[in-house]
C-alpha positions in Angstrom: -44.6 24.4 45.0 -42.0 27.0 44.0 -39.3 25.0 45.7 -40.3 21.8 43.9 -40.1 23.7 40.5 -36.7 25.0 41.4 -35.5 21.5 42.4 -36.9 20.0 39.2 -35.3 22.8 37.1 -31.9 22.2 38.7 -32.3 18.4 38.3 -33.1 18.8 34.6 -30.1 21.1 34.1 -27.8 18.7 35.9 -29.0 15.8 33.8 -28.5 17.8 30.6 -25.0 18.9 31.7 -24.0 15.3 32.6 -25.4 14.1 29.2 -23.5 16.8 27.2 -20.3 16.3 29.2 -20.3 12.5 28.6 -20.8 13.1 24.8 -17.8 15.5 24.8 -15.7 13.2 26.9 -15.6 10.4 24.3 -12.0 10.0 23.2 -11.2 11.0 19.6 -10.8 7.9 17.4 -7.1 6.9 16.9 -5.7 8.2 13.6 -2.7 6.0 12.5 0.2 7.3 10.4 0.6 6.2 6.8 3.3 3.7 6.0 5.3 3.1 2.9 6.8 -0.4 3.0 9.3 0.0 0.2 12.2 1.4 2.2 12.1 -1.3 4.8 11.7 -3.9 2.1 14.8 -2.7 0.2 16.8 -2.3 3.4 15.9 -5.8 4.8 16.3 -7.6 1.4 19.5 -5.9 0.5 18.1 -4.9 -2.9 19.0 -1.3 -2.3 22.7 -2.2 -3.0 22.6 -2.2 -6.8 20.2 -0.5 -9.2 20.2 -0.7 -13.0 17.7 1.0 -15.3 15.9 -1.4 -17.7 14.1 0.5 -20.6 12.0 -1.0 -23.4 12.9 -4.5 -22.1 9.6 -6.2 -23.0 6.3 -5.7 -21.3 5.8 -7.5 -18.0 3.3 -7.5 -15.1 5.6 -7.5 -12.1 5.4 -6.7 -8.4 5.3 -8.1 -4.8 2.9 -10.1 -2.7 2.2 -9.0 0.8 0.0 -9.4 3.9 -1.1 -6.6 6.2 -0.6 -7.6 9.8 -3.5 -5.2 10.8 -6.7 -4.1 9.1 -6.1 -0.9 7.0 -6.4 0.8 3.7 -4.2 1.9 0.7 -4.5 5.7 0.3 -2.0 6.3 -2.5 0.2 4.6 -5.1 3.8 5.5 -5.6 5.9 4.7 -8.7 9.3 5.5 -10.2 10.4 4.1 -13.5 13.3 4.9 -15.8 11.2 6.1 -18.7 8.1 8.2 -19.4 4.7 6.5 -19.4 1.5 8.5 -19.3 -0.6 5.4 -18.9 1.3 3.2 -16.3 -1.2 0.6 -15.0 -0.8 -0.3 -11.3 -3.0 -3.2 -10.0 -4.0 -4.7 -6.7 -4.9 -8.3 -6.7 -6.5 -10.9 -4.4 -3.5 -13.3 -4.3 -5.7 -16.4 -3.4 -8.2 -16.0 -6.2 -5.8 -14.2 -8.6 -8.5 -11.7 -9.4 -8.1 -7.9 -9.8 -9.4 -5.8 -6.9 -8.5 -2.5 -8.5 -6.4 -1.0 -11.3 -5.3 2.6 -11.4 -3.5 4.6 -14.2 -0.6 6.7 -13.1 1.1 9.4 -15.3 4.9 8.9 -15.0 5.6 12.1 -16.9 9.3 12.2 -16.2 11.9 9.4 -16.1 13.3 8.4 -12.7 11.0 10.8 -10.8 8.8 9.5 -8.0 5.1 10.0 -8.7 2.5 9.7 -6.0 -1.2 9.4 -6.8 -3.8 9.7 -4.1 -6.7 7.2 -4.7 -10.0 6.4 -3.3 -9.0 4.3 -0.3 -8.9 0.5 -0.9 -9.6 -1.5 2.3 -7.3 -4.3 3.2 -8.0 -7.2 5.5 -5.6 -8.3 8.2 -3.6 -11.4 7.3 -5.1 -11.7 3.8 -2.6 -12.0 1.0 -2.5 -9.4 -1.8 -0.4 -8.8 -4.9 0.7 -5.3 -6.0 1.9 -5.0 -9.6 2.8 -2.6 -12.4 2.5 -3.3 -16.2 5.5 -1.9 -18.0 8.4 -2.4 -20.3 10.6 -0.3 -18.0 11.8 -0.9 -14.4 14.7 -0.4 -12.0 16.3 -3.7 -11.5 17.4 -3.9 -7.9 19.8 -6.6 -6.5 22.3 -7.2 -3.8 25.8 -6.3 -4.7 26.8 -10.0 -4.7 23.6 -11.1 -6.5 22.5 -13.4 -3.7 18.9 -14.2 -2.8 16.7 -12.4 -0.3 14.8 -14.4 2.3 11.0 -14.0 2.5 8.9 -13.1 4.3 10.2 -9.5 4.9 8.6 -7.4 7.7 8.1 -3.8 6.7 6.1 -2.2 9.5 2.5 -3.4 9.4 3.1 -5.0 5.9 4.8 -8.3 5.5 6.3 -8.8 1.9 5.8 -12.5 1.0 7.5 -12.5 -2.4 8.3 -11.0 -5.8 7.1 -12.3 -9.2 6.5 -11.4 -12.8 4.9 -12.6 -16.0 5.3 -11.6 -19.7 2.4 -9.5 -20.7 1.1 -6.9 -23.1 -0.1 -3.4 -22.4 -3.7 -4.6 -23.0 -3.5 -7.6 -20.7 -3.6 -7.8 -17.0 -2.1 -11.1 -16.0 -1.3 -12.5 -12.6 2.4 -12.9 -12.0 3.5 -16.5 -11.6 7.3 -16.5 -12.0 8.7 -16.0 -8.5 12.2 -14.7 -8.0 14.2 -13.9 -4.9 17.4 -12.6 -6.3 16.1 -9.2 -7.5 13.2 -6.8 -7.3 12.0 -4.8 -10.3 10.5 -1.5 -9.4 10.0 1.0 -8.1 6.4 0.7 -7.0 4.8 0.9 -3.6 1.8 2.4 -1.7 0.8 4.3 1.3 -0.9 2.1 3.9 -2.8 3.3 6.9 -4.0 1.1 9.7 -7.7 1.6 10.5 -8.3 -0.5 13.6 
């Protein structure tokens, strides 16, 4: 009887140890690095070659459309404009329905200084098209040195930039940009994207 108790005790301990060990042996979930697509966008398009500050040039909703090539999320918004704006509105759109997914206000407290605002993560679906815009009367007008057009789409890591567009607006309006252009980019605005699966 004593031998049976000892065997049962050892068997129970072995099962417990195997169970605990298998729980601890599960691999940690993969954590992907954050990506900022702006640098690759500027480099591939050639729009890094010439930059001219435009200040108080009329209010526009302007930005770029894009598709993530993987499922992920936007963790932060990054902007730089050539003037001060304590209520700079940045908006993420569903490009297919032209509806607002989320707007955030960013305080651009100093002209031509990059501001990064961490936000509650916004999930993005693989291969779905989005539009990322700023509402402002100030921007950095970026072109190629010879003024020629860029060719879209532009691959920037796990983000594919599909175009640039603008629309005349007001500070109170949030309008979907419909005037596409491929000879310049008005900015600077971008985001931190992180793959999630």
